[in-house]
LUMLUMKOL-637077 format. One line per field, with one value per residue (C-alpha): residue in three letters; residue number from 1; x, y, z. Coordinates in steps of 0.001 Angstrom, whole numbers. Last residue first. Layout:
type = (ala|...)
seq = (NUM|...)
x = (X|...)
y = (Y|...)
z = (Z|...)
//
This chain:
type = (val|val|gln|his|lys|lys|phe|thr|arg|tyr|thr|leu|pro|leu|leu|leu|ala|ile|val|ile|val|ala|phe|gly|val|met|val|lys|tyr|glu|pro|ile|leu|gln|gly|phe|ile|his|phe|val|glu|tyr|gly|thr|val|arg|val|ile|ser|asp|met|met|asn|ser|pro|leu|leu|his|met|met|his|asn|phe|leu|arg|ser|ser|lys|ser|glu|gln|leu|phe|met|pro|gly|ile|leu|phe|ile|ala|ile|ala|ile|ile|val|pro|phe|pro|ser|lys|met|arg|ser|ser|leu|trp|leu|thr|val|ala|gly|val|leu|leu|cys|ala|leu|gly|gly|ile|phe|val|ala|trp|leu|tyr|thr|glu|phe|val|thr|tyr|pro|val|pro|ala|leu|leu|asp|ile|ile|gln|val|ser|ala|asn|gly|gly|asp|phe|gly|cys|ile|gly|leu|met|leu|leu|thr|tyr|ala|thr|leu|ala|phe|val|leu|leu|gly|leu|ser|val|ile|phe|ser|ala|lys|leu|lys|ala|ala|ile|val|arg|ser|arg|gly|tyr|arg|ser|ser|leu|ile|ile|ser|asp|ala|gly|ser|gln|tyr|glu|gly|ser|phe|val|pro|ala|leu|ser|leu|ala|ile|val|phe|ala|thr|phe|phe|phe|val|tyr|gln|leu|asn|leu|phe|val|asn|glu|trp|gly|thr|val|tyr|asp|met|gln|phe|pro|val|pro|ile|asn|lys|asn|met|lys|ile|phe|phe|ala|lys|asp|glu|ala|ser|tyr|asn|gly|phe|thr|tyr|asp|met|asn|leu|tyr|gly|his|val|lys|glu|met|arg|lys|glu|tyr|phe|ala|lys|gly|asp|ser|pro|lys|leu|lys|asp|ile|ile|tyr|tyr|asn|tyr|glu|gly|ile|pro|ser|phe|ala|ser|arg|ile|leu|ser|asp|ile|gln|gln|asp|lys|val|glu|tyr|lys|ala|tyr|ala|glu|asn|thr|ile|glu|gly|lys|glu|asn|leu|asn|asn|pro|asp|his|met|leu|lys|tyr|his|arg|asp|val|ala|asp|ala|ala|lys|glu|val|thr|leu|pro|gly|ala|leu|gln|arg|asn|tyr|glu|lys|arg|leu|pro|phe|ala|ala|ile|gly|lys|leu|glu|lys|gly|asp|lys|gly|thr|ile|tyr|ala|gly|thr|val|leu|thr|ser|thr|met|leu|ile|val|met|ala|ala|leu|ile|ala|ile|gly|ala|phe|phe|ser|lys|arg|arg|met|ile|lys|arg|leu|glu|phe|arg|thr|leu|thr|asp|met)
seq = (412|411|410|409|408|407|406|405|404|403|402|401|400|399|398|397|396|395|394|393|392|391|390|389|388|387|386|385|384|383|382|381|380|379|378|377|376|375|374|373|372|371|370|369|368|367|366|365|364|363|362|361|360|359|358|357|356|355|354|353|352|351|350|349|348|347|346|345|344|343|342|341|340|339|338|337|336|335|334|333|332|331|330|329|328|327|326|325|324|323|322|321|320|319|318|317|316|315|314|313|312|311|310|309|308|307|306|305|304|303|302|301|300|299|298|297|296|295|294|293|292|291|290|289|288|287|286|285|284|283|282|281|280|279|278|277|276|275|274|273|272|271|270|269|268|267|266|265|264|263|262|261|260|259|258|257|256|255|254|253|252|251|250|249|248|247|246|245|244|243|242|241|240|239|238|237|236|235|234|233|232|231|230|229|228|227|226|225|224|223|222|221|220|219|218|217|216|215|214|213|212|211|210|209|208|207|206|205|204|203|202|201|200|199|198|197|196|195|194|193|192|191|190|189|188|187|186|185|184|183|182|181|180|179|178|177|176|175|174|173|172|171|170|169|168|167|166|165|164|163|162|161|160|159|158|157|156|155|154|153|152|151|150|149|148|147|146|145|144|143|142|141|140|139|138|137|136|135|134|133|132|131|130|129|128|127|126|125|124|123|122|121|120|119|118|117|116|115|114|113|112|111|110|109|108|107|106|105|104|103|102|101|100|99|98|97|96|95|94|93|92|91|90|89|88|87|86|85|84|83|82|81|80|79|78|77|76|75|74|73|72|71|70|69|68|67|66|65|64|63|62|61|60|59|58|57|56|55|54|53|52|51|50|49|48|47|46|45|44|43|42|41|40|39|38|37|36|35|34|33|32|31|30|29|28|27|26|25|24|23|22|21|20|19|18|17|16|15|14|13|12|11|10|9|8|7|6|5|4|3|2|1)
x = (-15550|-12198|-9320|-6700|-3197|-2156|-3751|-1831|1405|1610|737|3411|5905|5108|5131|8716|10381|8182|9256|12949|12832|10963|13388|16482|15274|14094|17501|19046|16698|17471|21205|23229|25514|27084|27420|25045|22462|22396|19906|20408|18123|19254|17047|17732|16835|13956|12486|12535|11014|7757|6481|8356|5839|2854|4819|5565|9305|9053|6979|9871|12255|9762|9540|13349|13453|11324|9989|8185|6727|5651|1978|-303|-2993|-883|-179|-3852|-4120|-2176|-2944|-6520|-6993|-5314|-7768|-10755|-9520|-9054|-12461|-14028|-12109|-13949|-13158|-9978|-6676|-5215|-6391|-4589|-1323|-1972|-2665|491|2522|890|1580|5205|5240|4098|6781|9361|8349|8692|12209|13342|11572|13252|16662|16146|15037|18125|20279|18467|19037|22708|23840|26428|23911|23707|20827|21306|20631|17546|16805|20260|21593|20466|23513|22633|22918|19151|18710|16896|13823|11499|8320|5661|7384|8992|5594|4055|7133|7308|3585|3050|6233|5556|1913|2508|5637|3822|771|2981|5009|1873|351|3535|3803|183|691|3686|1778|-1235|1019|2755|-643|-1678|1628|1470|-1733|-4023|-1628|-3676|-7023|-8607|-7276|-8599|-12064|-12620|-11226|-13777|-16426|-17062|-16118|-13139|-11807|-12262|-10292|-7294|-6683|-9643|-7526|-4935|-6469|-7648|-4338|-2419|-4781|-4036|-286|-505|-2466|196|3154|1848|1090|4719|5967|4023|6857|9683|8319|8016|11676|12558|10874|12196|15816|17461|21128|23718|26481|27703|31327|32053|31408|29648|32034|32280|28533|28678|31556|29512|26608|28636|30420|27056|25646|28691|28461|24835|22021|19471|16375|12619|12545|15215|18017|20012|23564|22917|21083|23809|26543|24631|23985|27693|28404|26192|27860|31288|30015|28769|31723|32733|29368|30426|32851|29930|28575|25500|22662|20264|20861|19163|15913|14275|15097|14388|14389|15168|18753|19378|19577|22987|22824|19138|19473|22432|20487|17539|19876|21218|17766|16293|19218|17406|14401|16496|17777|15174|11959|13054|14327|10996|8938|10845|13070|12121|13480|10009|10154|11019|14368|16242|17402|18709|21396|22418|19972|20980|24677|24305|22224|24872|27622|25745|25494|29201|30092|28094|29822|33214|32338|31850|28442|29693|27584|24203|23547|22505|20486|18530|17407|16278|14583|12674|11588|10451|8619|6313|4091|2971|1193|1494|3553|3405|3962|7207|8034|10748|8249|7735|7378|4506|3722|465|-1201|1684|1772|-1934|-2033|572|-989|-4466|-3417|-1466|-4324|-6904|-4768|-4156|-7852|-8790|-6250|-7677|-11243|-10039|-8492|-11543|-13768|-11944|-10427|-6857|-6862|-8321|-6078|-2995|-4219|-4537|-1160|408|-1233|-30|3625|5396)
y = (5011|3248|5622|4216|4792|1133|948|3984|2989|-433|995|3677|1010|-1014|1970|3072|-315|-848|2564|1809|-1676|-400|2489|312|-2239|431|2119|-1144|-1251|2381|1858|3867|6779|8250|11939|11729|9924|10340|7779|5750|4546|2465|-606|-4321|-4431|-1960|-3678|-7033|-5355|-4179|-4584|-1430|508|-801|-308|3406|4020|4389|7540|9196|8345|9670|12951|13185|12557|15654|17034|14242|12932|9311|8779|8332|5707|2922|5126|4869|1069|227|3218|3359|-322|322|3094|985|-1974|253|1862|-1640|-2934|-769|2057|3319|4203|807|-615|2184|1206|-2477|-1814|304|-2579|-5094|-2817|-2684|-6478|-6634|-4140|-6143|-9230|-7327|-6244|-9681|-11502|-9256|-9735|-13508|-13522|-11530|-14113|-16857|-15190|-14659|-11289|-8743|-5857|-3304|-4978|-4045|-7526|-8311|-12054|-13299|-10315|-12141|-14349|-18062|-19921|-20234|-21446|-24755|-25242|-26042|-24576|-26609|-27184|-23760|-22070|-24218|-23911|-20129|-19463|-21855|-20781|-17074|-17262|-19516|-17678|-14331|-15690|-17185|-13998|-11926|-14466|-14603|-10801|-10460|-13026|-11066|-7771|-9252|-10910|-7578|-5943|-8736|-8549|-4838|-2844|-5831|-7628|-7275|-6694|-3258|-2793|-6157|-5817|-2274|-3218|-6036|-3534|-5458|-2564|-1485|-5057|-5362|-2145|-3784|-7004|-6394|-5041|-7800|-10433|-8048|-6179|-9445|-10351|-7007|-7465|-10969|-9634|-7014|-9322|-11925|-9139|-7973|-11542|-11840|-11540|-12677|-16211|-16388|-15464|-18065|-20823|-19550|-19523|-22267|-21452|-18803|-17514|-14043|-13722|-11592|-11090|-7752|-5300|-3205|-2662|-1333|989|2382|2821|4910|6920|7859|8892|11070|12744|13488|11516|13715|15190|14640|15591|13004|13514|10371|10026|7142|5133|5779|4687|1480|945|1345|-1149|-3706|-2987|-3622|-6858|-8153|-6892|-10451|-10860|-8366|-10917|-12976|-9988|-8217|-6740|-9656|-9368|-5967|-7566|-7899|-4314|-3907|-231|2032|2542|1315|-2468|-4211|-5529|-6429|-8216|-10180|-11190|-12305|-14291|-16092|-17187|-17837|-19987|-23311|-21620|-20460|-23775|-26498|-24621|-21514|-23590|-25435|-22291|-20628|-17669|-14588|-13614|-13001|-16139|-18284|-18624|-21561|-23109|-19691|-19868|-16348|-15977|-19282|-18550|-15207|-16780|-19420|-16763|-14555|-17515|-18308|-14691|-14842|-18093|-16551|-13487|-15875|-16516|-19014|-22163|-23280|-23016|-26666|-26261|-23543|-25911|-28724|-26321|-24694|-28170|-29201|-25868|-25654|-28637|-26872|-24200|-24150|-25951|-24412|-26681|-26514|-30190|-29350|-27331|-23568|-22269|-21126|-19965|-18063|-20992|-21157|-17421|-17067|-20421|-19298|-15957|-17534|-20489|-18264|-15739|-18428|-19741|-16222|-15321|-18590|-17921|-14418|-15729|-18079|-15133|-12909|-15651|-15303|-18394|-17504|-14129|-15409|-18498|-16275|-14163|-17284|-18610|-15242|-15243|-18774|-18115|-19377)
z = (46822|46972|46422|44057|45423|44969|41541|40300|42071|40453|37051|37415|38546|35378|33021|33621|33028|29958|28611|29225|27645|24578|24025|24433|21889|19478|19624|18418|15409|14543|14211|16771|15918|19054|19882|22803|20665|16876|15549|12367|9588|6625|6867|7366|11080|10753|7698|9511|12577|11053|14619|15604|13530|15513|18751|18216|17917|14126|14633|16454|13612|11065|12939|12948|9172|8672|5393|3582|6827|6871|6295|9272|8752|10239|13277|14346|14332|17469|19700|18385|19267|22620|23462|22415|24503|27566|27001|27189|30233|32792|35229|33628|35345|36267|32951|31113|32801|32163|28476|28135|29590|27220|24235|25384|25620|21988|20904|22873|20885|17608|18565|19775|16943|14359|15986|16046|12400|11419|13196|11272|7899|8707|9944|8840|8619|5804|3903|230|-1198|887|742|-295|1666|4842|4393|4491|7801|8314|4742|5071|7284|4376|2870|4693|8028|7733|7594|10323|12538|12198|12655|15578|17344|16890|17992|21009|22138|22038|23839|26557|26964|27394|29811|31894|31955|33053|35820|37076|37030|38808|41388|42064|42607|44983|46843|47620|48031|48551|50899|54087|52408|52023|48481|47326|48844|47591|44172|43887|42812|39595|37331|39420|39528|35771|35336|37012|35029|32673|29736|30023|27727|25003|25137|24695|21843|20166|20584|19106|16137|15418|16048|13613|11159|11142|10647|7391|4850|7124|7455|3669|3277|5913|3917|589|1809|-287|128|-695|1584|712|-340|1608|5324|6003|7665|4505|4622|8179|7221|4335|6736|9190|6476|4988|8367|9099|5690|6503|4916|3233|4823|4607|911|127|-2381|-3163|-1876|514|-2132|-4705|-2312|-1542|-5255|-6009|-3216|-4972|-8303|-6789|-5292|-8651|-10730|-11647|-13362|-16009|-17486|-18807|-20759|-19488|-21561|-21065|-17308|-17338|-18542|-15137|-14195|-10488|-9617|-6676|-7764|-11323|-11862|-11764|-8195|-8297|-11644|-10295|-7186|-9336|-11563|-8489|-7364|-10791|-11953|-12214|-13795|-16768|-18095|-18735|-17930|-19830|-22746|-23042|-22610|-25426|-24670|-26682|-30093|-31493|-33670|-30635|-28912|-27354|-30655|-31724|-28987|-28024|-25115|-23536|-24025|-22222|-19438|-18822|-18920|-16459|-14074|-14575|-13781|-10538|-9560|-10381|-8295|-5383|-3851|-1269|-984|-2281|-6033|-6430|-3233|-4997|-7768|-5475|-3047|-5890|-7024|-3534|-2933|-5947|-5070|-1873|-3887|-7658|-10280|-13739|-16723|-18689|-18175|-15643|-13632|-13758|-10209|-8015|-4486|-3847|-2077|399|1070|1826|3647|6166|7079|7242|9418|11798|11967|12730|15591|16882|16813|18541|21287|21705|21987|24705|26559|26067|27509|30815|32418|31457|33213|36480|36374|36159|39044|41222|40115|40951|44388|45134|44335|41219)
//
């Protein structure tokens, strides 16, 4: 790292806004983690409810017993166990419902696989908890057929913003057929919890990045230092490049800090198991052939690019505005504004364009496991892959524009 970059890096990291940003991220990580941990619960072996951290060891024990390939025989066996449970009078109360003792002893163990079966056999767009009560043991062998029926049903539904074309349907059907079967089961609660709040980790990180980078150029205008910088020997070349490099390092550092702290804290409490499980164990209809960990990497890649894109927009605005405050206001509107805009009920294209905004890209788990596709030059490309290309292109365009804007600035 050259001397100028180190100097610019120290300037950014010594500002109060940077330390405030670190504090915001630390508080956010603790809040996001504690919210999910304190909300966890499971019925214990004695029939009493276990809450918080105490719930995870028992859930891990039960789910590890189900770990391995989710064969149709395993699904049928789960249905058979539930069928026998429901048809044994010793397990039912006067109302014909499962007693707490029977539920704690038998039903809780199969919650993970039973939930997948309920999802597969429930009507499209619904989750019928009691659907498993209507199944016969042999029905479990149709698990994968029922899943594909739901995929077909989802693609053939009528949508006000536009239905899937025949080409779109064929594309997603092919994607689903390329998913390795049988799915791999495992204890995935830790990763599932990581996925739940990942969007907010990206959002707060992007805001802190903007807070830290807003003064990079506009701060020089405000203090009058721009006249000194731009009149110096390397003020219109190396100094600007050093500012951009230092900004990238800070952005990447904040992103790594937030993601590492959040992921490791959540997995440290809930368990690291399940990275090699199929992502369909978390989202049954996901059309991608990825493991849980591969899905996490894609989500981090897309959400991380969204944060870097916010950083690039911040630098561009900073090079054009006379003080950091309007830059921060503009970025706040840029980040928060799209959240108040409802998706169009008449145009799928409009929704696609809206999804390319950073705050929508940050919901990267939904984008990776969703059913949206772009038609580009006759090729069908999944939405999450388009997001990667879009973010890289916009960042690559904004950085030279920022460089040129500050370089051409006329000192008054």
